[in-house]
C-alpha positions, 0 to 999 in steps of 0.5 A: 267248709274247706279242708286242709291236711298236710303230711311231712316227707322226712328226708333230712335237709330234703324234707318237705310237706304235702298239702292236700286242700280244697282251697286254691287260695292257700297256694301263694302263702304256702309258697312264700313261707316255704321259699321266702327268698325266691323272687322269680318263678318259672310256671311250667303248666300243661295246656289243658290247665292253662286257666287254673295255672294262670290263677296261681300265676296271679296270686304269685304276682300279688306277692311281688314275684316275677312270673315266667309262663311256659305252656307244655302240650298235653300227652306223653309225647311231651316227655322227650328230649326235644321238649326238654331242650326247648324248656331249657332254652326258655328258662335261659331266655327268662334269665332263670338262675338258682334264685328262681323257683320252678312250679309245675302245674298239671299231671304226671307228664308235666311234673316228670318233665318240669321236675327234670328241668329243675333238677338239671338247670343251673345244676338244680333249682327249687321245685314245687309240684302242683299236680292236677290229676288224681294219678299225679296227686297220689303218686308222681308228684311225691318222691322226687322221681323226674325224667323223660322217655326215649322211643324204646323205654319209658322214664329211662332218663331222669334224676332224683329231685325232691320238690320243696312243696307239694300242693294238692288241690282236690277241686281240680278233680271235679272236671277230670275226665272219667277215664283219667280219673279212673286211671289214677285209681289204679295207683291207689289200688296199688298202695292197698296191695303193696303196703296198706291193706286198709286202703284196699278194704276201703276201696272195696267198701266205698267204690261207688262213693269213690266214682261219685267223687265224694269230697271226703272219700277222695280226701281220705284216699289221696291222704292215705296214698301220700302217706304210703308213698312217703313211708316208702320213700323215706325208707329208700329214697334213691332205690338203694336197698330195693324197698322203693322198687315195691312202688313199681308193682305191675309197672314192669308189664305197664311200661312195656304195654305203654312202649309197644302200644305207642305212648298215649295209646293207654293212659298210665294208670290203665296200663298199670291196672293191666300190669297188676292183673298180669303180675298177680297171674304170674304170681299164681303161676309161681305159687305165690297167690291163689286164684282167690287173690287174683279174682279179688284184685281183678274184681276191684280194678273192674268196679273202678272202671279199669281194663284188666284184659290185654288187647291182642299182643305178642307176648315175646315182644312185651318180654323184649321190651321189659328187658329195658326195665330199670329193675333189670340187675346184671341182665336179669329181669326182676318182678314185683310180685304179691304174696298171699298176704295183702299189703305185702309184695316182694322183688322176685328174680329168676322168672323165666320167659316161659313163665312171664309169657304164660301170664301174659297170654292169660291176661289176654283172654 
């Protein structure tokens, strides 16, 4: 029996649907419904999911659509200026124009890279996100953030470019390596801390079913995660009010971990897990939460197979890396930190280097 749930991200003329299904065959018809005028599709895909991407290419070809295939190497290193420039050039050679459609098939790296290419080529062409990892399904494919890395800062160059459709095929998770699957769960835990405490409770009660990849369990956590992301994006699409910043819980530390360790050393969700643990410790130092909150979050992350303890590192180096964080405002670094009420976090300024480094030191033990 197939399942098919859908959500709507309400953003006026930029509104779009998120489809969560275990029926791959739904894709072509959904694309035709959303983009009836587009006769050329550029499919940018992660080389690791080439066979899956070609399945979609064939279904689109059967709809009379001209296809341009562009493979991208796996890994964070592909989110670079060089790879982006090559992608632009291939799109130019394929006669891509504003009547074309770009489909991104893969994890967060391909989604971010291809999304930025769609946002910038011909000053913007329509985009469809087809996330194939749990992390990209619950987080990066929704909300319109696209971008690439510079050597000293993650996701520092990019744009907001909403997709016209998000197609989440849960069957792609069947063959996802355990480490990558666990990485995606970090973002699900995040939604429980920042907005939906029922998600946190559900994970605590059903963590074994989650790790067994029970289909009904996965469908629930993916749907709820997308709902949480949609709620926040609808309230603050372009991070004007500060509301959307709550989605970066744990990410200030996480991005610094990824940058200083070298892109690809840690999976994004692994860094987020360590970052959330450090943020909780910082919250305890500041008197915002008690040790029971820290222990509860740590216990869930560890049950889900995620790291919380940093390897040996230099807190001052991490502090310096965090100065490039996008939440720096007028030279002041701000952190998303928890409150004692699960499901609520706040943007906090005024954290000293000493306090942040103390939290990092505690997270290293």
